C-alpha positions in Angstrom: 38.7 75.0 60.9 39.1 76.4 64.3 36.3 76.7 66.8 38.0 78.6 69.5 41.6 79.4 70.8 43.8 78.8 73.5 44.2 81.7 76.1 47.7 80.8 77.5 47.5 83.6 80.1 44.4 82.3 81.7 45.1 78.7 81.0 41.7 78.2 79.3 40.5 77.0 76.1 38.0 79.5 74.7 35.1 78.1 72.5 33.5 80.7 70.3 30.4 78.9 69.0 28.2 76.4 70.5 27.9 73.9 67.6 31.5 72.3 68.2 32.1 69.2 66.0 31.5 67.1 69.0 30.5 68.2 72.6 33.8 69.7 74.0 33.8 68.9 77.7 35.7 69.6 80.8 36.1 67.6 84.0 35.4 69.2 87.3 36.6 67.8 90.7 39.9 66.4 92.1 38.9 64.6 95.4 35.6 62.7 95.9 33.0 64.6 93.9 33.3 64.8 90.1 31.5 66.3 87.3 31.6 66.3 83.4 30.3 69.4 81.7 30.1 70.2 78.0 30.4 73.5 76.2 26.5 73.5 76.2 26.2 72.5 79.9 25.4 68.8 79.2 27.0 66.0 81.4 26.6 64.4 84.8 28.1 64.3 88.3 28.9 61.7 90.9 30.4 61.0 94.3 33.5 58.8 94.0 32.3 56.1 91.7 30.6 56.9 88.4 28.5 53.8 88.4 27.5 53.3 91.9 26.9 56.8 93.2 25.6 58.8 90.3 23.7 61.9 91.3 22.4 62.9 88.0 21.2 61.1 84.8 22.8 61.5 81.3 21.7 59.7 78.0 24.3 58.0 76.3 24.0 56.9 72.7 21.1 59.4 72.4 19.8 62.1 70.0 21.0 64.6 70.3 24.4 63.3 71.5 24.6 65.6 74.4 21.4 64.9 76.3 20.9 65.8 79.9 22.9 68.3 82.1 22.6 71.4 84.2 20.2 73.5 82.4 19.3 77.0 83.0 16.3 78.3 81.1 15.8 82.1 80.7 12.2 83.4 79.8 12.5 87.1 78.9 9.0 88.0 77.8 8.1 85.3 75.5 11.4 84.4 74.4 13.1 81.3 75.9 16.8 80.5 75.7 19.6 78.9 77.4 23.0 80.5 78.5 24.7 77.4 77.1 22.6 77.4 73.9 21.4 73.8 74.4 18.8 72.3 74.8 16.4 75.1 73.3 19.0 76.1 70.9 17.8 79.7 70.4 20.5 81.6 68.5 22.5 83.8 70.9 23.7 87.2 69.8 27.0 86.4 71.5 28.4 83.1 72.9 31.5 82.0 74.6 32.6 78.9 76.7 35.9 79.0 78.7 37.1 75.7 79.9 39.6 76.1 82.6 41.5 74.0 85.0 38.5 72.5 87.0 36.0 75.1 86.1 33.9 76.3 83.1 32.4 79.6 82.3 29.6 79.9 79.7 28.8 83.4 78.7 26.1 84.3 76.3 23.7 87.2 75.4 20.3 87.6 73.7 18.0 90.4 73.2 20.3 92.7 75.4 20.1 90.0 78.2 23.6 89.0 79.2 24.1 85.6 81.1 27.2 84.1 82.8 27.3 80.7 84.1 30.4 79.8 86.3 30.5 76.0 87.1 33.2 74.2 89.4 33.5 71.8 92.1 35.3 73.4 95.2 38.2 72.1 96.9 37.1 70.2 100.1 33.4 70.1 99.1 31.1 67.3 97.7 29.2 69.4 95.5 29.4 71.5 92.2 28.7 75.2 92.3 26.9 77.0 89.4 26.7 80.8 89.8 24.3 82.3 87.2 24.8 86.1 86.7 22.3 88.0 84.6 22.7 91.6 83.4 20.3 93.9 81.7 22.0 95.5 78.7 19.0 97.4 77.5 17.5 100.7 78.4 14.4 99.2 79.7 13.6 97.3 82.8 13.3 93.4 82.2 11.2 90.9 84.0 12.9 87.6 83.7 11.9 84.2 84.8 15.0 81.9 85.6 14.2 78.1 85.6 17.0 75.7 86.7 16.8 71.9 85.9 18.7 68.8 86.7 17.4 65.2 86.5 18.3 62.8 89.3 19.7 59.4 88.7 18.6 56.4 91.1 22.2 56.1 92.3 23.4 52.8 90.6 23.6 54.2 87.0 23.5 50.8 85.3 20.5 49.7 87.3 19.0 53.2 86.8 18.8 52.6 83.1 17.7 48.8 83.1 15.6 48.1 86.2 12.5 50.1 85.4 10.1 47.8 87.1 11.7 49.0 90.3 12.8 52.5 89.4 9.5 53.7 88.2 8.3 53.4 91.7 11.0 54.5 94.1 11.5 58.1 93.4 11.2 60.4 96.4 11.9 63.9 97.2 11.6 66.7 99.9 11.2 70.4 99.3 12.5 72.8 102.1 12.4 76.3 101.2 14.7 76.8 98.1 16.3 73.5 98.5 15.3 70.4 96.7 16.3 66.9 98.3 16.5 63.8 96.2 16.0 60.9 98.9 15.2 57.9 96.6 16.0 54.7 98.4 17.0 56.7 101.5 14.1 55.0 103.4 15.8 51.6 103.1 19.5 50.7 102.7 21.0 54.1 101.9 22.2 56.8 104.2 22.9 59.4 101.7 21.0 61.8 99.6 21.4 64.6 97.1 20.5 68.4 97.5 19.9 71.0 94.8 19.4 74.5 96.2 19.7 78.2 95.2 20.6 81.0 97.5 17.4 83.1 96.9 13.6 82.8 97.6 11.9 81.0 94.7 8.5 81.4 93.2 7.9 77.7 92.8 9.6 74.5 92.1 9.1 71.1 90.1 10.4 67.7 91.1 8.4 65.7 88.6 10.0 65.2 85.2 6.7 64.7 83.4 5.0 67.6 85.1 8.1 69.8 84.1 8.7 68.7 80.6 5.2 67.4 79.5 5.0 63.8 78.5 5.8 64.2 74.8 8.4 67.1 75.0 12.0 66.8 75.2 14.5 69.1 77.2 14.2 71.5 74.4 10.6 72.4 75.1 9.5 72.0 78.7 5.9 73.0 79.3 6.8 74.7 82.7 9.2 77.1 81.0 7.1 77.9 78.0 4.2 78.4 80.2 6.1 80.7 82.2 4.8 79.2 85.6 6.3 76.3 87.8 4.0 73.4 88.6 5.0 72.9 92.2 5.1 69.1 91.3 6.3 66.5 94.0 7.8 63.5 92.4 6.2 60.2 93.6 7.5 57.1 92.3 8.2 58.4 88.9 11.5 60.1 87.5 12.5 62.9 90.1 14.1 66.0 88.9 15.1 69.3 90.5 13.8 72.8 89.2 13.6 76.2 90.7 11.8 79.1 89.4 13.0 82.5 90.3 11.6 85.9 89.3 14.2 88.4 88.3 13.6 92.1 87.9 16.4 94.0 86.3 16.7 97.7 85.9 18.7 99.1 82.9 22.3 98.2 83.5 21.6 96.1 86.6 23.2 92.8 87.4 22.2 90.0 89.8 23.7 86.6 90.5 22.2 83.4 91.9 24.1 80.5 93.3 23.0 77.0 92.8 24.5 74.1 94.6 24.2 70.5 93.8 25.7 68.3 96.4 26.0 64.8 98.0 25.3 64.3 101.7 25.2 61.4 104.0 24.5 60.6 107.6 25.4 58.1 110.2 23.1 55.2 110.3 21.7 56.3 113.7 21.2 59.9 112.6 19.2 59.5 109.3 16.1 61.1 110.2 15.3 64.3 112.0 11.5 63.2 112.3 9.6 60.3 111.1 9.9 60.2 107.2 11.9 63.5 107.3 15.6 63.2 106.4 18.3 64.7 108.5 19.2 67.8 106.6 22.0 69.1 108.9 24.8 68.0 106.6 23.2 69.7 103.7 22.7 72.9 105.7 26.2 73.0 106.6 27.3 72.4 102.9 24.8 75.1 101.6 26.1 77.6 104.1 29.5 77.5 102.7 28.3 78.9 99.3 25.5 81.3 100.0 27.3 84.6 99.0 29.2 85.7 96.0 32.3 86.4 98.2 32.2 82.8 99.6 32.0 81.6 95.9 34.9 83.8 94.8 37.0 82.7 97.8 36.3 79.0 96.8 37.0 79.8 93.1 40.4 81.4 94.1 41.3 78.4 96.2 40.7 76.1 93.2 42.9 78.3 90.8 45.8 78.5 93.4 45.5 74.8 93.8 46.1 74.2 90.1 48.8 76.9 90.0 50.7 75.0 92.7 50.3 71.7 91.0 51.4 72.8 87.7 54.4 74.7 89.0 56.1 71.3 89.5 56.8 70.9 85.8 56.9 74.0 83.6 58.4 74.3 80.1 59.5 77.5 78.3 60.6 77.0 74.5 60.3 78.3 71.2 57.2 76.5 70.5 54.0 77.7 72.2 51.9 74.7 71.3 54.4 72.6 73.0 54.7 74.8 75.9 50.9 74.9 76.5 50.4 71.1 76.2 53.5 70.3 78.4 53.0 73.0 81.1 49.3 72.9 81.3 46.8 70.7 79.3 48.6 67.4 79.2 49.2 67.5 83.0 45.7 68.5 83.5 44.4 65.6 81.6 46.9 63.2 83.6 45.3 64.5 86.7 41.8 63.8 85.5 42.7 60.4 84.3 44.4 59.5 87.5 41.1 60.4 89.4 38.9 58.4 87.3 40.9 55.9 85.3 38.4 54.9 82.5 35.4 54.8 84.9 33.7 57.9 83.6 34.5 58.6 79.9 32.2 61.1 78.1 30.9 58.6 75.5 31.4 55.7 77.6 28.7 55.8 80.2 30.7 55.1 83.4 28.6 52.0 84.1 30.7 49.2 82.7 34.2 50.0 83.5 35.8 50.6 86.9 39.5 51.4 87.6 41.8 49.3 85.4 44.6 47.5 87.1 46.7 48.2 84.1 45.1 51.5 83.2 45.5 52.8 86.7 49.1 51.8 86.9 50.0 53.4 83.7 48.3 56.6 84.7 50.8 57.0 87.5 53.5 57.8 84.9 51.9 61.2 84.2 50.8 61.9 87.8 53.2 60.8 90.2 55.2 64.1 90.1 52.2 66.1 90.7 50.8 64.5 94.1 53.3 61.6 95.2 51.2 60.8 98.3 48.1 60.0 96.3 50.2 58.0 93.9 51.3 55.8 96.8 47.7 55.3 98.0 46.7 54.3 94.5 49.5 51.9 94.2 48.6 50.2 97.4 45.0 50.1 96.3 45.9 48.3 93.0 48.2 45.9 94.6 45.3 44.9 97.1 43.4 43.5 94.2 46.2 41.2 93.0 45.9 37.4 93.6 48.4 35.2 95.5 49.7 33.6 92.2 50.6 37.2 91.0 47.8 37.6 88.7 45.1 40.3 89.0 41.6 41.6 88.5 41.5 43.5 85.3 39.4 46.2 86.9 38.1 47.2 90.2 35.4 49.7 91.4 36.8 52.9 93.0 34.0 53.0 95.6 34.6 49.4 97.0 38.1 48.9 95.9 37.2 45.3 95.1 37.9 43.4 92.0 35.3 43.5 89.3 34.1 40.0 88.9 32.4 41.0 85.6 35.6 41.3 83.8 37.6 39.0 85.9 41.3 38.0 85.4 43.6 36.6 83.0 45.1 39.5 81.1 48.6 38.4 81.4 50.4 41.8 81.2 48.5 43.1 84.1 50.9 42.1 86.9 54.0 43.7 85.2 52.4 46.9 85.3 52.5 47.0 89.0 56.3 46.9 88.8 56.3 49.6 86.3 54.1 51.9 88.5 56.2 51.1 91.7 59.3 51.9 89.7 58.0 55.3 88.6 57.2 56.1 92.3 60.4 55.1 93.6 62.4 57.2 91.2 60.2 60.2 91.8 60.3 60.0 95.6 63.2 57.8 96.8 60.6 56.6 99.2 61.9 53.0 99.6 59.7 52.4 102.7 56.8 51.8 100.5 58.1 48.5 99.6 57.7 47.4 103.3 54.0 48.3 103.3 51.6 45.4 104.1 49.2 44.9 101.4 46.7 42.0 101.1 45.9 39.8 98.3 42.3 40.1 96.9 41.5 42.3 99.7 41.8 39.6 102.3 43.7 41.0 105.3 44.6 37.4 106.3 46.7 37.2 103.2 48.8 40.4 103.6 52.4 40.6 102.6 54.9 43.3 101.8 54.5 45.4 98.6 57.8 43.9 97.5 56.4 40.4 97.8 53.5 41.5 95.2 56.3 42.7 92.9 57.9 39.1 93.2 54.7 37.6 92.5 54.0 39.9 89.4 57.4 39.0 87.9 57.1 35.4 88.9 53.5 35.3 87.0 55.3 35.7 83.8 58.0 33.0 84.4 55.3 30.6 85.5 53.3 31.1 82.4 55.7 30.6 79.6 54.5 29.0 76.2 56.1 26.6 73.7 58.7 29.1 72.6 59.5 30.4 76.0 57.5 33.5 75.4 54.9 34.7 77.9 51.4 33.2 77.6 49.0 35.9 76.6 45.9 34.5 78.6 42.8 36.4 77.8 44.7 39.3 76.2 47.6 41.5 76.9 47.8 45.4 76.6 45.6 44.9 73.4 42.4 43.9 74.9 41.0 43.1 71.5 43.8 40.6 70.7 41.9 37.5 72.0 43.9 34.5 70.9 42.1 32.0 73.3 38.5 33.2 72.6 37.2 31.6 69.4 33.7 33.4 69.9 30.9 32.7 67.5 28.1 33.8 69.8 26.7 37.3 68.8 26.9 39.6 71.8 29.3 37.5 73.7 32.2 39.6 75.3 35.7 38.9 73.8 37.2 39.6 77.0 35.1 37.3 79.2 34.4 34.3 76.9 35.9 31.3 78.3 35.9 28.9 75.3 39.4 27.6 75.8 42.7 28.1 77.3 45.2 26.7 74.9 48.4 27.0 76.9 50.1 27.8 73.5 49.2 31.4 72.5 52.1 33.6 73.3 52.7 37.4 73.4 55.9 39.0 72.1 54.7 42.4 73.5 54.7 41.0 77.1 58.2 39.5 76.4 59.4 43.0 75.3 57.8 44.6 78.6 59.4 41.9 80.8 62.8 42.7 79.3 62.3 46.5 79.6 61.2 46.3 83.4 63.7 43.6 84.5 66.7 46.0 85.0 64.7 48.4 87.3 63.1 45.7 89.1 66.6 44.0 89.7 67.9 47.3 91.1 64.9 47.4 93.4 65.9 44.0 94.7 69.7 44.7 94.9 69.0 47.8 97.0 66.8 45.9 99.2 69.5 43.4 99.9 68.6 40.7 97.6 71.5 40.6 95.3 71.2 37.0 94.2 67.7 37.3 93.5 68.4 40.4 91.4 70.8 38.4 89.3 68.4 35.7 88.8 65.9 38.5 87.4 68.5 39.7 84.9 69.3 36.0 83.9 65.5 35.6 83.3 65.5 38.7 81.3 68.5 37.6 79.3 66.7 34.3 78.5 63.6 36.2 77.3 65.6 38.5 75.2 67.1 35.4 73.4 63.6 33.8 73.2 62.4 37.0 71.4 65.5 37.1 69.0 65.0 33.5 68.1 61.3 33.2 67.9 59.9 36.7 67.9 61.9 38.2 65.1 60.3 38.2 61.6 63.2 39.6 59.5 62.5 43.3 59.7 60.3 43.6 62.7 59.2 41.9 65.8 56.3 39.4 65.7 53.3 40.2 67.6 52.1 36.9 69.1 51.6 33.0 68.4 47.9 32.1 68.4 46.4 29.1 70.0 47.5 26.8 67.2 51.1 28.1 67.4 50.8 30.1 64.2 52.5 33.5 63.9 50.6 36.9 64.4 52.2 40.0 63.1 54.3 38.2 60.5 55.3 38.6 56.7 53.6 35.2 56.4 50.2 36.6 57.4 47.8 37.7 54.7 46.5 40.6 56.8 47.9 41.9 60.2 51.6 41.6 59.0 52.9 44.2 61.4 51.9 45.5 64.8 52.9 48.6 66.6 53.1 47.3 70.2 56.1 44.9 70.1 58.0 47.3 67.9 57.7 50.0 70.6 58.4 47.9 73.7 60.9 45.5 72.3 63.0 48.5 70.8 62.5 50.2 74.2 64.0 47.2 75.8 66.8 47.2 73.3 66.2 43.5 72.3 68.8 42.5 69.8 70.5 45.8 70.0 74.0 44.5 69.0 72.2 42.9 65.8 70.4 46.3 65.0 67.1 44.9 65.4 65.5 47.9 67.2 66.6 50.2 64.4 65.2 48.0 61.7 61.8 47.7 63.6 61.5 51.3 63.7 62.3 51.7 60.1 59.6 49.3 59.4 57.1 51.3 61.5 57.8 54.4 59.5 57.5 52.6 56.1 54.3 50.6 56.8 52.4 52.1 59.8 53.0 55.8 59.6 50.3 58.2 58.4 50.1 61.9 58.6 47.8 61.8 61.7 49.8 59.2 63.6 50.9 55.6 63.4 48.3 52.9 63.0 48.2 49.9 65.3 48.5 47.2 62.6 48.9 46.8 58.9 47.3 45.7 56.7 43.8 46.0 58.5 41.8 43.0 58.8 38.9 42.7 56.3 37.3 39.5 57.7 36.4 38.3 61.1 38.9 35.8 62.3 38.1 33.4 65.0 41.7 32.9 66.1 42.1 36.6 66.8 39.1 37.8 68.4 37.7 41.3 68.7 40.5 43.1 66.7 39.2 41.6 63.5 35.5 42.4 64.4 36.2 46.1 63.8 35.8 47.6 60.3 39.2 48.4 58.9 40.8 51.6 60.1 38.8 51.7 63.5 40.1 51.1 67.0 42.5 48.2 67.3 42.2 47.2 63.5 44.2 49.7 61.7 43.2 52.7 63.8 45.7 55.2 65.1 45.8 54.1 68.8 47.2 57.2 70.3 48.1 55.5 73.5 51.0 53.5 71.9 52.4 56.2 69.7 54.6 57.3 72.5 56.4 53.9 72.8 57.6 54.5 69.2 58.7 58.1 70.0 60.4 56.9 73.2 62.1 54.2 71.2 63.2 56.9 68.8 64.9 58.9 71.4 66.8 55.8 72.6 68.1 55.5 69.0 68.9 59.2 69.2 66.5 60.3 66.5 65.2 63.5 67.9 63.4 64.6 64.8 61.6 61.6 64.4 60.7 61.2 68.0 59.2 64.8 67.9 57.3 64.1 64.6 55.6 61.1 66.2 54.8 63.1 69.1 53.5 66.1 67.3 51.1 64.1 65.1 48.7 62.9 67.7 49.3 66.1 70.0 45.8 67.9 70.0 47.3 71.5 70.0 48.7 70.7 66.7 45.5 69.7 65.3 43.5 72.6 66.4 43.2 73.9 62.7 41.5 70.7 61.4 39.0 70.5 64.2 36.2 69.8 61.7 38.2 66.5 60.8 39.6 65.7 64.2 36.2 66.6 65.9 37.3 65.9 69.7 38.6 68.6 72.1 41.9 70.3 70.7 43.2 70.6 74.3 43.2 67.0 75.4 44.3 63.6 73.9 42.0 61.1 72.4 42.2 57.5 72.6 41.9 56.6 68.9 42.2 58.4 65.5 40.6 56.6 62.5 43.3 55.2 60.4 44.0 55.5 56.7 41.8 52.5 55.9 38.6 54.1 57.5 36.3 56.4 55.5 36.8 59.2 58.1 40.6 59.2 58.3 41.7 61.5 61.0 38.6 61.6 63.1 39.2 61.1 66.7 37.2 59.3 69.3 37.1 58.6 73.1 38.8 61.7 74.4 40.0 62.4 78.0 40.2 59.2 80.0 42.9 57.3 78.0 46.3 56.1 78.8 47.6 58.3 75.9 47.7 61.3 78.5 50.1 59.7 80.9 52.2 58.0 78.2 52.6 61.1 76.1 53.6 63.2 79.1 56.2 60.5 80.1 57.6 60.5 76.5 57.8 64.3 76.2 58.8 65.1 79.7 61.3 62.2 80.3 62.5 61.3 76.8 62.2 64.2 74.3 63.0 67.0 76.8 64.9 64.4 78.8 64.2 65.5 82.4 64.1 61.9 83.8 63.9 60.8 87.4 66.4 58.0 88.3 66.8 56.1 91.6 69.7 58.6 92.7 68.7 61.8 91.1 67.5 63.7 88.1 69.0 62.8 84.7 69.2 65.3 82.0 69.1 63.5 78.6 67.1 65.5 76.0 66.7 64.0 72.4 65.2 66.8 70.4 64.9 67.9 66.6 68.0 69.6 65.4 66.3 72.9 64.9 65.4 73.0 68.5 67.9 75.5 69.9 67.0 75.2 73.5 64.5 75.3 76.4 63.9 75.8 80.0 62.2 73.4 82.4 61.3 74.1 86.0 61.0 71.0 87.8 60.3 70.4 91.5 61.8 67.0 92.6 62.3 65.5 96.1 61.9 68.8 98.0 64.1 70.9 95.7 63.4 73.1 92.6 65.6 72.8 89.6 65.5 75.5 86.9 67.1 73.6 84.0 68.2 75.4 80.9 69.2 73.2 78.1 71.1 74.7 75.2 71.5 73.3 71.7 74.1 75.7 70.0 75.4 73.0 67.5 71.9 71.7 66.5 72.4 68.2 67.6 69.6 65.7 68.3 71.1 64.0 71.3 73.9 64.1 74.0 75.0 66.4 76.9 78.5 68.0 76.3 78.7 69.9 79.6 76.4 70.7 82.7 76.6 72.8 85.6 74.7 72.8 88.9 74.8 76.3 90.5 77.7 77.3 88.5 79.8 74.0 89.5 80.6 71.5 86.7 78.7 68.2 87.0 80.4 64.9 85.6 77.9 63.2 83.5 74.3 64.2 83.1 72.7 63.0 86.5 71.8 65.8 88.9 72.2 64.8 92.6 69.4 64.7 95.0 69.6 68.0 96.7 66.4 67.6 98.7 67.1 70.9 100.5 64.0 72.9 99.8 66.1 75.4 97.6 66.0 76.6 93.9 69.0 75.3 92.0 70.2 76.7 88.5 71.2 74.0 86.0 72.7 74.8 82.4 73.1 71.8 80.1 74.9 72.2 76.7 74.0 69.6 74.2 76.8 68.5 71.9 
């Protein structure tokens, strides 16, 4: 069942009814100020850090699910409704929500009153803009009351929802004309405040939540709105909110618009006050002056659309498949940008209070982002590297505001260091900027311990070599990519974190996945060293990779697939010998990508095992069979019910690894089949089953052992976005950056007769037409650049600012 449709011309997803299977959301903002907004106007906003600088409050794990947002209440006579349907849920005569690139438009109509809400975060501004336009569609005049509403957060979102002894006493506001200022904690250690304003005179306001709602009411029936009269309440100690009341008179056919701005402002420490107890409002006035008129808003909106037009022009696909085109050219890249901005720190159903920027997560996100804004990718690499330890290990997460390692999660995830090499390699291949390796970067953000970025890569690679187990395979530490495979945890204590429990460090538990990753990364790392003048060191890296490959072949092969690991007692995990959890997806992907045991046909056999045992109609499950009992030696993975998350769920993040491995084996049809099964545009028709947005990827889809097989969870902020774009752009379509140019190496289904990709690369634009007249799955027979034949399939680095025509014929 569909709840909307793709408007490919406008690059929007149009939702045609408000009661979507889950709240379907959009992310606004690209620089420092970010917002989440649902199709019913729920969500929240923050400045830079979702946990530490939250402007508005949102209620997670609440009933209803989508509780809290920027609500606009319309009182038309005695009839009260919202343009976004929620929270009053009065049935609209017409409703439509259009989620676009960095903006959302909600349009609705009831009793011949039409409302249109445009919401976006402008480029270069720390605020969100909401323009509400009302039009009288009737033949008689209308007297309308328009009430706005936001609920302010006491900045630290975690403290805000736990420290009530303090927070029920700190709320403070100021009201100045049509502007409401949230200045909680400004009197002490903060030099920032929030402002919520409208560009018109108001009949009144409310800033105290209880006064606005009524003590026993929810957002769906606020006293002030249903009484039709503002209370002019001033928050003092209790929960502060922002609400404006505007009287609107509309003649028949008349239309009026009102511009609401919710923004973040800060002052230098010595300029906090304009009078005793009165905050310095000059930054707010400057901000509000930028968005007072419709013309200013339209100009800012056009700038935002042009910004996205420029970004997405860097990789555009035209093929015979419109679903593929819209995902590759628009929505997948859009999600990659959002995920780069926030890592996992502000997911919709994850509150943004517990997770910062992941070391592994943020590095993987570069794979889908580096081609968009390479300079920001470089800055992110340096930020990530600065959280690394001197021994090559790393904090698993860091807070985006402070860029300091997150001590609540700590270190010990032994795959983390290798991802830094992965990310730097992607940056070098995209940009050719070898100077980045000479950048001075501290360890643990201590400038006294600064070394070159290249030295950080050495420590990363060395961390694996210095932490090998009994079989010569890498020690897993607290976990590897699968945070829920906790082989050194042995947790019996309810509520204890599997990732931070320190019950033992066996020095025995090993990861075959890390071994596969090590072998996969080694050739690129060796080439980086060789080009830096370290030839002997490069040879040592390749030798270490060869030794690791032999260790995997000898101790990590289980006859038909690669083992997953060895536990703390030296027992196999992911083996035919196991009662449950015989086969895992992760090592099959990376070991096959690395070509481990290629001469013996091991990758092909492993991929066949994946298809036979892990494949389902909604994607490849993570492990088989699912665990039905909790197992101390495995940790969190066995704590989930069968079919969910890491225990037999379809973890969309690593399905692309199998797809990539299939392209390396030349299996274009199989690679595309794996890609298509988790791609949301292909699941739009079963939205009542899939439930999450049909325009962005989810982290997990319930597996075949789950009662709700096919149901997705945790959309938007997931490594699935970057890995899928990496897969489809560089391996299926085969437009792959290399150190010395752009390689054209597609692997597609035999029925795929051709496609065209426009790709900007190192200062030049390549219009690449791939033809497949013979219906092959892989291989380039001939290739021309501007009409001149090219030997092989590597385009040279033109870097001349011009547009070049490429024709590649498969065969």
